[in-house]
mmCIF file of the N, C-alpha and C atoms, coordinates in Angstrom:
data_MODEL
# 
_entry.id   MODEL 
# 
loop_
_atom_site.group_PDB 
_atom_site.id 
_atom_site.type_symbol 
_atom_site.label_atom_id 
_atom_site.label_alt_id 
_atom_site.label_comp_id 
_atom_site.label_asym_id 
_atom_site.label_entity_id 
_atom_site.label_seq_id 
_atom_site.pdbx_PDB_ins_code 
_atom_site.Cartn_x 
_atom_site.Cartn_y 
_atom_site.Cartn_z 
_atom_site.occupancy 
_atom_site.B_iso_or_equiv 
_atom_site.pdbx_formal_charge 
_atom_site.auth_seq_id 
_atom_site.auth_comp_id 
_atom_site.auth_asym_id 
_atom_site.auth_atom_id 
_atom_site.pdbx_PDB_model_num 
ATOM 1   N N  . MET A 1 1  ? 104.514 62.519 137.859 1.00 0.00 ? 1  MET A N  1 
ATOM 2   C CA . MET A 1 1  ? 103.887 62.966 138.808 1.00 0.00 ? 1  MET A CA 1 
ATOM 3   C C  . MET A 1 1  ? 104.401 62.235 140.164 1.00 0.00 ? 1  MET A C  1 
ATOM 4   N N  . ASN A 1 2  ? 104.540 62.808 141.326 1.00 0.00 ? 2  ASN A N  1 
ATOM 5   C CA . ASN A 1 2  ? 104.833 62.150 142.367 1.00 0.00 ? 2  ASN A CA 1 
ATOM 6   C C  . ASN A 1 2  ? 103.782 61.094 142.832 1.00 0.00 ? 2  ASN A C  1 
ATOM 7   N N  . GLN A 1 3  ? 104.440 59.994 143.202 1.00 0.00 ? 3  GLN A N  1 
ATOM 8   C CA . GLN A 1 3  ? 103.455 58.815 143.574 1.00 0.00 ? 3  GLN A CA 1 
ATOM 9   C C  . GLN A 1 3  ? 103.399 58.954 145.112 1.00 0.00 ? 3  GLN A C  1 
ATOM 10  N N  . ASN A 1 4  ? 104.084 59.622 145.814 1.00 0.00 ? 4  ASN A N  1 
ATOM 11  C CA . ASN A 1 4  ? 104.149 59.733 147.115 1.00 0.00 ? 4  ASN A CA 1 
ATOM 12  C C  . ASN A 1 4  ? 103.262 60.828 147.731 1.00 0.00 ? 4  ASN A C  1 
ATOM 13  N N  . ILE A 1 5  ? 102.173 61.132 146.995 1.00 0.00 ? 5  ILE A N  1 
ATOM 14  C CA . ILE A 1 5  ? 101.428 62.129 147.531 1.00 0.00 ? 5  ILE A CA 1 
ATOM 15  C C  . ILE A 1 5  ? 100.400 61.683 148.806 1.00 0.00 ? 5  ILE A C  1 
ATOM 16  N N  . LYS A 1 6  ? 100.337 62.627 149.678 1.00 0.00 ? 6  LYS A N  1 
ATOM 17  C CA . LYS A 1 6  ? 99.627  62.327 150.980 1.00 0.00 ? 6  LYS A CA 1 
ATOM 18  C C  . LYS A 1 6  ? 98.318  62.889 150.841 1.00 0.00 ? 6  LYS A C  1 
ATOM 19  N N  . PHE A 1 7  ? 97.195  62.251 151.244 1.00 0.00 ? 7  PHE A N  1 
ATOM 20  C CA . PHE A 1 7  ? 95.867  62.895 151.250 1.00 0.00 ? 7  PHE A CA 1 
ATOM 21  C C  . PHE A 1 7  ? 95.897  63.690 152.720 1.00 0.00 ? 7  PHE A C  1 
ATOM 22  N N  . MET A 1 8  ? 95.133  64.781 152.423 1.00 0.00 ? 8  MET A N  1 
ATOM 23  C CA . MET A 1 8  ? 94.699  65.374 153.733 1.00 0.00 ? 8  MET A CA 1 
ATOM 24  C C  . MET A 1 8  ? 93.704  64.415 154.614 1.00 0.00 ? 8  MET A C  1 
ATOM 25  N N  . LYS A 1 9  ? 94.008  64.683 155.974 1.00 0.00 ? 9  LYS A N  1 
ATOM 26  C CA . LYS A 1 9  ? 92.994  63.905 156.625 1.00 0.00 ? 9  LYS A CA 1 
ATOM 27  C C  . LYS A 1 9  ? 91.697  64.586 156.929 1.00 0.00 ? 9  LYS A C  1 
ATOM 28  N N  . LEU A 1 10 ? 90.720  64.103 157.511 1.00 0.00 ? 10 LEU A N  1 
ATOM 29  C CA . LEU A 1 10 ? 89.540  64.785 157.820 1.00 0.00 ? 10 LEU A CA 1 
ATOM 30  C C  . LEU A 1 10 ? 89.501  65.696 158.959 1.00 0.00 ? 10 LEU A C  1 
ATOM 31  N N  . THR A 1 11 ? 88.876  66.735 159.087 1.00 0.00 ? 11 THR A N  1 
ATOM 32  C CA . THR A 1 11 ? 88.821  67.413 160.526 1.00 0.00 ? 11 THR A CA 1 
ATOM 33  C C  . THR A 1 11 ? 87.832  66.560 161.203 1.00 0.00 ? 11 THR A C  1 
ATOM 34  N N  . PRO A 1 12 ? 87.748  67.045 162.525 1.00 0.00 ? 12 PRO A N  1 
ATOM 35  C CA . PRO A 1 12 ? 86.518  66.312 163.447 1.00 0.00 ? 12 PRO A CA 1 
ATOM 36  C C  . PRO A 1 12 ? 85.332  66.732 162.676 1.00 0.00 ? 12 PRO A C  1 
ATOM 37  N N  . GLY A 1 13 ? 85.210  67.931 162.356 1.00 0.00 ? 13 GLY A N  1 
ATOM 38  C CA . GLY A 1 13 ? 83.829  68.505 161.832 1.00 0.00 ? 13 GLY A CA 1 
ATOM 39  C C  . GLY A 1 13 ? 83.509  67.715 160.613 1.00 0.00 ? 13 GLY A C  1 
ATOM 40  N N  . GLU A 1 14 ? 84.320  67.282 159.713 1.00 0.00 ? 14 GLU A N  1 
ATOM 41  C CA . GLU A 1 14 ? 84.279  66.581 158.413 1.00 0.00 ? 14 GLU A CA 1 
ATOM 42  C C  . GLU A 1 14 ? 83.779  65.241 158.846 1.00 0.00 ? 14 GLU A C  1 
ATOM 43  N N  . LYS A 1 15 ? 84.504  64.588 159.883 1.00 0.00 ? 15 LYS A N  1 
ATOM 44  C CA . LYS A 1 15 ? 84.169  63.229 160.202 1.00 0.00 ? 15 LYS A CA 1 
ATOM 45  C C  . LYS A 1 15 ? 82.702  63.446 160.823 1.00 0.00 ? 15 LYS A C  1 
ATOM 46  N N  . PHE A 1 16 ? 82.188  64.435 161.724 1.00 0.00 ? 16 PHE A N  1 
ATOM 47  C CA . PHE A 1 16 ? 80.935  64.170 162.209 1.00 0.00 ? 16 PHE A CA 1 
ATOM 48  C C  . PHE A 1 16 ? 79.848  64.366 161.049 1.00 0.00 ? 16 PHE A C  1 
ATOM 49  N N  . ALA A 1 17 ? 80.259  65.403 160.099 1.00 0.00 ? 17 ALA A N  1 
ATOM 50  C CA . ALA A 1 17 ? 79.148  65.372 158.836 1.00 0.00 ? 17 ALA A CA 1 
ATOM 51  C C  . ALA A 1 17 ? 79.066  64.022 158.103 1.00 0.00 ? 17 ALA A C  1 
ATOM 52  N N  . LEU A 1 18 ? 80.148  63.705 157.620 1.00 0.00 ? 18 LEU A N  1 
ATOM 53  C CA . LEU A 1 18 ? 80.442  62.332 157.189 1.00 0.00 ? 18 LEU A CA 1 
ATOM 54  C C  . LEU A 1 18 ? 79.434  61.241 157.845 1.00 0.00 ? 18 LEU A C  1 
ATOM 55  N N  . LEU A 1 19 ? 79.705  60.840 158.972 1.00 0.00 ? 19 LEU A N  1 
ATOM 56  C CA . LEU A 1 19 ? 79.138  60.081 159.890 1.00 0.00 ? 19 LEU A CA 1 
ATOM 57  C C  . LEU A 1 19 ? 77.295  60.176 159.736 1.00 0.00 ? 19 LEU A C  1 
ATOM 58  N N  . ARG A 1 20 ? 77.084  61.417 159.790 1.00 0.00 ? 20 ARG A N  1 
ATOM 59  C CA . ARG A 1 20 ? 75.774  61.867 159.926 1.00 0.00 ? 20 ARG A CA 1 
ATOM 60  C C  . ARG A 1 20 ? 75.165  61.406 158.404 1.00 0.00 ? 20 ARG A C  1 
ATOM 61  N N  . LYS A 1 21 ? 75.707  61.846 157.503 1.00 0.00 ? 21 LYS A N  1 
ATOM 62  C CA . LYS A 1 21 ? 75.287  61.392 155.993 1.00 0.00 ? 21 LYS A CA 1 
ATOM 63  C C  . LYS A 1 21 ? 75.344  60.037 155.569 1.00 0.00 ? 21 LYS A C  1 
ATOM 64  N N  . LEU A 1 22 ? 76.301  59.499 156.212 1.00 0.00 ? 22 LEU A N  1 
ATOM 65  C CA . LEU A 1 22 ? 76.396  57.806 155.802 1.00 0.00 ? 22 LEU A CA 1 
ATOM 66  C C  . LEU A 1 22 ? 75.215  57.203 156.575 1.00 0.00 ? 22 LEU A C  1 
ATOM 67  N N  . ASN A 1 23 ? 74.680  57.716 157.660 1.00 0.00 ? 23 ASN A N  1 
ATOM 68  C CA . ASN A 1 23 ? 73.743  57.233 158.430 1.00 0.00 ? 23 ASN A CA 1 
ATOM 69  C C  . ASN A 1 23 ? 72.398  57.783 158.184 1.00 0.00 ? 23 ASN A C  1 
ATOM 70  N N  . GLY A 1 24 ? 72.304  58.506 157.338 1.00 0.00 ? 24 GLY A N  1 
ATOM 71  C CA . GLY A 1 24 ? 71.141  59.125 156.897 1.00 0.00 ? 24 GLY A CA 1 
ATOM 72  C C  . GLY A 1 24 ? 70.146  59.889 157.922 1.00 0.00 ? 24 GLY A C  1 
ATOM 73  N N  . LYS A 1 25 ? 71.031  60.563 158.943 1.00 0.00 ? 25 LYS A N  1 
ATOM 74  C CA . LYS A 1 25 ? 70.393  61.384 159.972 1.00 0.00 ? 25 LYS A CA 1 
ATOM 75  C C  . LYS A 1 25 ? 70.473  62.758 159.509 1.00 0.00 ? 25 LYS A C  1 
ATOM 76  N N  . SER A 1 26 ? 69.598  63.517 159.924 1.00 0.00 ? 26 SER A N  1 
ATOM 77  C CA . SER A 1 26 ? 69.297  65.096 159.708 1.00 0.00 ? 26 SER A CA 1 
ATOM 78  C C  . SER A 1 26 ? 70.305  65.732 160.837 1.00 0.00 ? 26 SER A C  1 
ATOM 79  N N  . LEU A 1 27 ? 70.537  66.893 160.372 1.00 0.00 ? 27 LEU A N  1 
ATOM 80  C CA . LEU A 1 27 ? 71.224  67.814 161.287 1.00 0.00 ? 27 LEU A CA 1 
ATOM 81  C C  . LEU A 1 27 ? 70.402  67.905 162.768 1.00 0.00 ? 27 LEU A C  1 
ATOM 82  N N  . GLU A 1 28 ? 69.310  68.162 162.652 1.00 0.00 ? 28 GLU A N  1 
ATOM 83  C CA . GLU A 1 28 ? 67.996  68.440 163.647 1.00 0.00 ? 28 GLU A CA 1 
ATOM 84  C C  . GLU A 1 28 ? 68.250  67.219 164.543 1.00 0.00 ? 28 GLU A C  1 
ATOM 85  N N  . GLU A 1 29 ? 68.126  65.930 164.150 1.00 0.00 ? 29 GLU A N  1 
ATOM 86  C CA . GLU A 1 29 ? 68.119  64.669 164.751 1.00 0.00 ? 29 GLU A CA 1 
ATOM 87  C C  . GLU A 1 29 ? 69.494  64.513 165.735 1.00 0.00 ? 29 GLU A C  1 
ATOM 88  N N  . VAL A 1 30 ? 70.565  64.707 165.118 1.00 0.00 ? 30 VAL A N  1 
ATOM 89  C CA . VAL A 1 30 ? 71.977  64.676 165.708 1.00 0.00 ? 30 VAL A CA 1 
ATOM 90  C C  . VAL A 1 30 ? 71.941  65.804 166.685 1.00 0.00 ? 30 VAL A C  1 
ATOM 91  N N  . ALA A 1 31 ? 71.566  67.012 166.516 1.00 0.00 ? 31 ALA A N  1 
ATOM 92  C CA . ALA A 1 31 ? 71.738  68.125 167.415 1.00 0.00 ? 31 ALA A CA 1 
ATOM 93  C C  . ALA A 1 31 ? 70.748  67.660 168.697 1.00 0.00 ? 31 ALA A C  1 
ATOM 94  N N  . ALA A 1 32 ? 69.646  67.142 168.481 1.00 0.00 ? 32 ALA A N  1 
ATOM 95  C CA . ALA A 1 32 ? 68.656  66.950 169.606 1.00 0.00 ? 32 ALA A CA 1 
ATOM 96  C C  . ALA A 1 32 ? 69.215  65.753 170.591 1.00 0.00 ? 32 ALA A C  1 
ATOM 97  N N  . TYR A 1 33 ? 69.822  64.786 169.739 1.00 0.00 ? 33 TYR A N  1 
ATOM 98  C CA . TYR A 1 33 ? 70.477  63.723 170.541 1.00 0.00 ? 33 TYR A CA 1 
ATOM 99  C C  . TYR A 1 33 ? 71.656  64.125 171.324 1.00 0.00 ? 33 TYR A C  1 
ATOM 100 N N  . MET A 1 34 ? 72.355  65.349 170.961 1.00 0.00 ? 34 MET A N  1 
ATOM 101 C CA . MET A 1 34 ? 73.594  65.677 171.391 1.00 0.00 ? 34 MET A CA 1 
ATOM 102 C C  . MET A 1 34 ? 73.250  66.651 172.498 1.00 0.00 ? 34 MET A C  1 
ATOM 103 N N  . LYS A 1 35 ? 71.906  67.223 172.566 1.00 0.00 ? 35 LYS A N  1 
ATOM 104 C CA . LYS A 1 35 ? 71.336  68.053 173.594 1.00 0.00 ? 35 LYS A CA 1 
ATOM 105 C C  . LYS A 1 35 ? 72.040  69.636 173.287 1.00 0.00 ? 35 LYS A C  1 
ATOM 106 N N  . LEU A 1 36 ? 72.222  69.745 171.929 1.00 0.00 ? 36 LEU A N  1 
ATOM 107 C CA . LEU A 1 36 ? 72.864  71.053 171.572 1.00 0.00 ? 36 LEU A CA 1 
ATOM 108 C C  . LEU A 1 36 ? 71.720  71.784 170.525 1.00 0.00 ? 36 LEU A C  1 
ATOM 109 N N  . THR A 1 37 ? 71.671  73.074 170.589 1.00 0.00 ? 37 THR A N  1 
ATOM 110 C CA . THR A 1 37 ? 70.859  73.678 169.523 1.00 0.00 ? 37 THR A CA 1 
ATOM 111 C C  . THR A 1 37 ? 71.588  73.257 168.166 1.00 0.00 ? 37 THR A C  1 
ATOM 112 N N  . LEU A 1 38 ? 70.695  73.480 167.046 1.00 0.00 ? 38 LEU A N  1 
ATOM 113 C CA . LEU A 1 38 ? 71.341  73.447 165.917 1.00 0.00 ? 38 LEU A CA 1 
ATOM 114 C C  . LEU A 1 38 ? 72.291  74.289 165.379 1.00 0.00 ? 38 LEU A C  1 
ATOM 115 N N  . ASP A 1 39 ? 72.216  75.484 165.963 1.00 0.00 ? 39 ASP A N  1 
ATOM 116 C CA . ASP A 1 39 ? 73.492  76.334 165.697 1.00 0.00 ? 39 ASP A CA 1 
ATOM 117 C C  . ASP A 1 39 ? 74.782  75.687 166.443 1.00 0.00 ? 39 ASP A C  1 
ATOM 118 N N  . ALA A 1 40 ? 74.843  75.297 167.683 1.00 0.00 ? 40 ALA A N  1 
ATOM 119 C CA . ALA A 1 40 ? 75.720  74.906 168.353 1.00 0.00 ? 40 ALA A CA 1 
ATOM 120 C C  . ALA A 1 40 ? 76.447  73.591 167.667 1.00 0.00 ? 40 ALA A C  1 
ATOM 121 N N  . TYR A 1 41 ? 75.525  72.971 167.124 1.00 0.00 ? 41 TYR A N  1 
ATOM 122 C CA . TYR A 1 41 ? 75.861  71.635 166.451 1.00 0.00 ? 41 TYR A CA 1 
ATOM 123 C C  . TYR A 1 41 ? 76.408  71.918 164.933 1.00 0.00 ? 41 TYR A C  1 
ATOM 124 N N  . LEU A 1 42 ? 76.104  72.735 164.355 1.00 0.00 ? 42 LEU A N  1 
ATOM 125 C CA . LEU A 1 42 ? 76.453  73.374 163.205 1.00 0.00 ? 42 LEU A CA 1 
ATOM 126 C C  . LEU A 1 42 ? 78.123  73.805 163.338 1.00 0.00 ? 42 LEU A C  1 
ATOM 127 N N  . ARG A 1 43 ? 78.196  74.578 164.595 1.00 0.00 ? 43 ARG A N  1 
ATOM 128 C CA . ARG A 1 43 ? 79.614  74.980 164.705 1.00 0.00 ? 43 ARG A CA 1 
ATOM 129 C C  . ARG A 1 43 ? 80.537  73.670 164.954 1.00 0.00 ? 43 ARG A C  1 
ATOM 130 N N  . LEU A 1 44 ? 80.324  72.586 165.457 1.00 0.00 ? 44 LEU A N  1 
ATOM 131 C CA . LEU A 1 44 ? 80.925  71.358 165.489 1.00 0.00 ? 44 LEU A CA 1 
ATOM 132 C C  . LEU A 1 44 ? 81.372  70.873 164.119 1.00 0.00 ? 44 LEU A C  1 
ATOM 133 N N  . GLU A 1 45 ? 80.195  70.645 163.385 1.00 0.00 ? 45 GLU A N  1 
ATOM 134 C CA . GLU A 1 45 ? 80.553  70.276 161.800 1.00 0.00 ? 45 GLU A CA 1 
ATOM 135 C C  . GLU A 1 45 ? 81.362  71.217 161.016 1.00 0.00 ? 45 GLU A C  1 
ATOM 136 N N  . ASP A 1 46 ? 81.056  72.621 161.160 1.00 0.00 ? 46 ASP A N  1 
ATOM 137 C CA . ASP A 1 46 ? 81.886  73.515 160.534 1.00 0.00 ? 46 ASP A CA 1 
ATOM 138 C C  . ASP A 1 46 ? 83.146  73.809 161.048 1.00 0.00 ? 46 ASP A C  1 
ATOM 139 N N  . ASP A 1 47 ? 83.631  73.357 162.034 1.00 0.00 ? 47 ASP A N  1 
ATOM 140 C CA . ASP A 1 47 ? 84.935  73.278 162.883 1.00 0.00 ? 47 ASP A CA 1 
ATOM 141 C C  . ASP A 1 47 ? 85.298  74.504 163.480 1.00 0.00 ? 47 ASP A C  1 
ATOM 142 N N  . PHE A 1 48 ? 84.239  75.355 163.721 1.00 0.00 ? 48 PHE A N  1 
ATOM 143 C CA . PHE A 1 48 ? 84.287  76.466 164.331 1.00 0.00 ? 48 PHE A CA 1 
ATOM 144 C C  . PHE A 1 48 ? 84.724  76.266 165.999 1.00 0.00 ? 48 PHE A C  1 
ATOM 145 N N  . VAL A 1 49 ? 84.311  75.078 166.276 1.00 0.00 ? 49 VAL A N  1 
ATOM 146 C CA . VAL A 1 49 ? 84.607  74.502 167.736 1.00 0.00 ? 49 VAL A CA 1 
ATOM 147 C C  . VAL A 1 49 ? 84.991  73.303 167.638 1.00 0.00 ? 49 VAL A C  1 
ATOM 148 N N  . TYR A 1 50 ? 86.048  73.005 168.247 1.00 0.00 ? 50 TYR A N  1 
ATOM 149 C CA . TYR A 1 50 ? 86.647  71.522 168.538 1.00 0.00 ? 50 TYR A CA 1 
ATOM 150 C C  . TYR A 1 50 ? 85.808  70.696 169.656 1.00 0.00 ? 50 TYR A C  1 
ATOM 151 N N  . PRO A 1 51 ? 85.189  69.559 169.113 1.00 0.00 ? 51 PRO A N  1 
ATOM 152 C CA . PRO A 1 51 ? 84.441  68.809 170.094 1.00 0.00 ? 51 PRO A CA 1 
ATOM 153 C C  . PRO A 1 51 ? 85.177  68.304 171.350 1.00 0.00 ? 51 PRO A C  1 
ATOM 154 N N  . SER A 1 52 ? 84.401  68.342 172.494 1.00 0.00 ? 52 SER A N  1 
ATOM 155 C CA . SER A 1 52 ? 85.067  67.749 173.485 1.00 0.00 ? 52 SER A CA 1 
ATOM 156 C C  . SER A 1 52 ? 85.197  66.188 173.503 1.00 0.00 ? 52 SER A C  1 
ATOM 157 N N  . ASP A 1 53 ? 86.010  65.482 174.109 1.00 0.00 ? 53 ASP A N  1 
ATOM 158 C CA . ASP A 1 53 ? 86.003  63.996 174.237 1.00 0.00 ? 53 ASP A CA 1 
ATOM 159 C C  . ASP A 1 53 ? 84.507  63.364 174.557 1.00 0.00 ? 53 ASP A C  1 
ATOM 160 N N  . GLN A 1 54 ? 83.861  64.151 175.417 1.00 0.00 ? 54 GLN A N  1 
ATOM 161 C CA . GLN A 1 54 ? 82.623  63.685 175.592 1.00 0.00 ? 54 GLN A CA 1 
ATOM 162 C C  . GLN A 1 54 ? 81.647  63.868 174.775 1.00 0.00 ? 54 GLN A C  1 
ATOM 163 N N  . GLN A 1 55 ? 81.871  64.879 173.695 1.00 0.00 ? 55 GLN A N  1 
ATOM 164 C CA . GLN A 1 55 ? 80.807  64.927 172.637 1.00 0.00 ? 55 GLN A CA 1 
ATOM 165 C C  . GLN A 1 55 ? 81.274  63.735 171.605 1.00 0.00 ? 55 GLN A C  1 
ATOM 166 N N  . ILE A 1 56 ? 82.666  63.549 171.626 1.00 0.00 ? 56 ILE A N  1 
ATOM 167 C CA . ILE A 1 56 ? 82.796  62.511 170.649 1.00 0.00 ? 56 ILE A CA 1 
ATOM 168 C C  . ILE A 1 56 ? 82.455  61.259 170.914 1.00 0.00 ? 56 ILE A C  1 
ATOM 169 N N  . GLU A 1 57 ? 82.384  61.030 172.099 1.00 0.00 ? 57 GLU A N  1 
ATOM 170 C CA . GLU A 1 57 ? 81.891  59.694 172.762 1.00 0.00 ? 57 GLU A CA 1 
ATOM 171 C C  . GLU A 1 57 ? 80.409  59.498 172.773 1.00 0.00 ? 57 GLU A C  1 
ATOM 172 N N  . LYS A 1 58 ? 79.863  60.573 172.919 1.00 0.00 ? 58 LYS A N  1 
ATOM 173 C CA . LYS A 1 58 ? 78.319  60.742 172.855 1.00 0.00 ? 58 LYS A CA 1 
ATOM 174 C C  . LYS A 1 58 ? 77.888  60.457 171.269 1.00 0.00 ? 58 LYS A C  1 
ATOM 175 N N  . LEU A 1 59 ? 78.506  61.060 170.424 1.00 0.00 ? 59 LEU A N  1 
ATOM 176 C CA . LEU A 1 59 ? 78.354  60.932 169.056 1.00 0.00 ? 59 LEU A CA 1 
ATOM 177 C C  . LEU A 1 59 ? 78.611  59.383 168.711 1.00 0.00 ? 59 LEU A C  1 
ATOM 178 N N  . GLY A 1 60 ? 79.528  58.855 169.091 1.00 0.00 ? 60 GLY A N  1 
ATOM 179 C CA . GLY A 1 60 ? 79.932  57.560 168.933 1.00 0.00 ? 60 GLY A CA 1 
ATOM 180 C C  . GLY A 1 60 ? 78.540  56.523 169.355 1.00 0.00 ? 60 GLY A C  1 
ATOM 181 N N  . ARG A 1 61 ? 78.143  56.598 170.555 1.00 0.00 ? 61 ARG A N  1 
ATOM 182 C CA . ARG A 1 61 ? 76.968  55.891 171.027 1.00 0.00 ? 61 ARG A CA 1 
ATOM 183 C C  . ARG A 1 61 ? 75.807  56.306 170.184 1.00 0.00 ? 61 ARG A C  1 
ATOM 184 N N  . PHE A 1 62 ? 75.529  57.367 169.527 1.00 0.00 ? 62 PHE A N  1 
ATOM 185 C CA . PHE A 1 62 ? 74.525  57.544 168.731 1.00 0.00 ? 62 PHE A CA 1 
ATOM 186 C C  . PHE A 1 62 ? 74.516  56.704 167.515 1.00 0.00 ? 62 PHE A C  1 
ATOM 187 N N  . TYR A 1 63 ? 75.849  56.416 166.856 1.00 0.00 ? 63 TYR A N  1 
ATOM 188 C CA . TYR A 1 63 ? 75.944  55.904 165.719 1.00 0.00 ? 63 TYR A CA 1 
ATOM 189 C C  . TYR A 1 63 ? 76.471  54.184 165.927 1.00 0.00 ? 63 TYR A C  1 
ATOM 190 N N  . GLY A 1 64 ? 76.574  54.159 167.305 1.00 0.00 ? 64 GLY A N  1 
ATOM 191 C CA . GLY A 1 64 ? 77.052  52.556 167.609 1.00 0.00 ? 64 GLY A CA 1 
ATOM 192 C C  . GLY A 1 64 ? 78.382  52.167 167.398 1.00 0.00 ? 64 GLY A C  1 
ATOM 193 N N  . VAL A 1 65 ? 79.240  53.191 167.526 1.00 0.00 ? 65 VAL A N  1 
ATOM 194 C CA . VAL A 1 65 ? 80.732  53.059 167.323 1.00 0.00 ? 65 VAL A CA 1 
ATOM 195 C C  . VAL A 1 65 ? 81.357  53.740 168.500 1.00 0.00 ? 65 VAL A C  1 
ATOM 196 N N  . SER A 1 66 ? 82.768  53.112 168.689 1.00 0.00 ? 66 SER A N  1 
ATOM 197 C CA . SER A 1 66 ? 83.521  53.609 169.639 1.00 0.00 ? 66 SER A CA 1 
ATOM 198 C C  . SER A 1 66 ? 84.193  55.140 169.260 1.00 0.00 ? 66 SER A C  1 
ATOM 199 N N  . TYR A 1 67 ? 84.662  55.686 170.298 1.00 0.00 ? 67 TYR A N  1 
ATOM 200 C CA . TYR A 1 67 ? 85.633  57.000 170.226 1.00 0.00 ? 67 TYR A CA 1 
ATOM 201 C C  . TYR A 1 67 ? 86.492  57.057 169.104 1.00 0.00 ? 67 TYR A C  1 
ATOM 202 N N  . GLU A 1 68 ? 87.314  55.787 169.110 1.00 0.00 ? 68 GLU A N  1 
ATOM 203 C CA . GLU A 1 68 ? 88.214  55.725 168.126 1.00 0.00 ? 68 GLU A CA 1 
ATOM 204 C C  . GLU A 1 68 ? 87.993  55.444 166.718 1.00 0.00 ? 68 GLU A C  1 
ATOM 205 N N  . GLU A 1 69 ? 86.685  55.011 166.521 1.00 0.00 ? 69 GLU A N  1 
ATOM 206 C CA . GLU A 1 69 ? 85.846  54.634 165.435 1.00 0.00 ? 69 GLU A CA 1 
ATOM 207 C C  . GLU A 1 69 ? 85.538  55.952 164.759 1.00 0.00 ? 69 GLU A C  1 
ATOM 208 N N  . VAL A 1 70 ? 85.128  56.794 165.485 1.00 0.00 ? 70 VAL A N  1 
ATOM 209 C CA . VAL A 1 70 ? 84.424  58.091 165.165 1.00 0.00 ? 70 VAL A CA 1 
ATOM 210 C C  . VAL A 1 70 ? 85.867  58.648 164.699 1.00 0.00 ? 70 VAL A C  1 
ATOM 211 N N  . MET A 1 71 ? 86.962  58.974 165.473 1.00 0.00 ? 71 MET A N  1 
ATOM 212 C CA . MET A 1 71 ? 87.895  59.463 164.957 1.00 0.00 ? 71 MET A CA 1 
ATOM 213 C C  . MET A 1 71 ? 88.554  59.101 163.794 1.00 0.00 ? 71 MET A C  1 
ATOM 214 N N  . ALA A 1 72 ? 88.354  57.549 163.378 1.00 0.00 ? 72 ALA A N  1 
ATOM 215 C CA . ALA A 1 72 ? 89.053  56.930 162.241 1.00 0.00 ? 72 ALA A CA 1 
ATOM 216 C C  . ALA A 1 72 ? 88.350  57.081 161.040 1.00 0.00 ? 72 ALA A C  1 
ATOM 217 N N  . VAL A 1 73 ? 87.124  57.767 161.090 1.00 0.00 ? 73 VAL A N  1 
ATOM 218 C CA . VAL A 1 73 ? 86.055  57.791 159.827 1.00 0.00 ? 73 VAL A CA 1 
ATOM 219 C C  . VAL A 1 73 ? 87.056  58.633 159.033 1.00 0.00 ? 73 VAL A C  1 
ATOM 220 N N  . GLY A 1 74 ? 86.877  58.385 157.694 1.00 0.00 ? 74 GLY A N  1 
ATOM 221 C CA . GLY A 1 74 ? 87.620  58.767 156.532 1.00 0.00 ? 74 GLY A CA 1 
ATOM 222 C C  . GLY A 1 74 ? 88.928  58.720 156.574 1.00 0.00 ? 74 GLY A C  1 
ATOM 223 N N  . GLU A 1 75 ? 89.639  58.117 157.245 1.00 0.00 ? 75 GLU A N  1 
ATOM 224 C CA . GLU A 1 75 ? 91.168  58.031 157.414 1.00 0.00 ? 75 GLU A CA 1 
ATOM 225 C C  . GLU A 1 75 ? 91.630  56.783 156.526 1.00 0.00 ? 75 GLU A C  1 
ATOM 226 N N  . GLU A 1 76 ? 92.691  56.878 155.763 1.00 0.00 ? 76 GLU A N  1 
ATOM 227 C CA . GLU A 1 76 ? 93.095  55.699 154.960 1.00 0.00 ? 76 GLU A CA 1 
ATOM 228 C C  . GLU A 1 76 ? 93.836  54.844 155.963 1.00 0.00 ? 76 GLU A C  1 
ATOM 229 N N  . ASN A 1 77 ? 93.791  53.691 155.401 1.00 0.00 ? 77 ASN A N  1 
ATOM 230 C CA . ASN A 1 77 ? 94.461  52.587 156.361 1.00 0.00 ? 77 ASN A CA 1 
ATOM 231 C C  . ASN A 1 77 ? 95.921  52.397 156.059 1.00 0.00 ? 77 ASN A C  1 
# 
């Protein structure tokens, strides 16, 4: 088997969902903080809509991490 297999990186929506689950937050809690309807927030987690830089920064503030840390969630070092 090829030892040089690269793993797929997480999408922004997968990162948002992983952060939410790791922090024990509900979809409703995060959507309310983001001032989005539940439907609109789900579109972000489901990758139907790409988050704006402002949304990524706001989500980072919610979890106490930087923009860069949000975007690094789930990435291998």
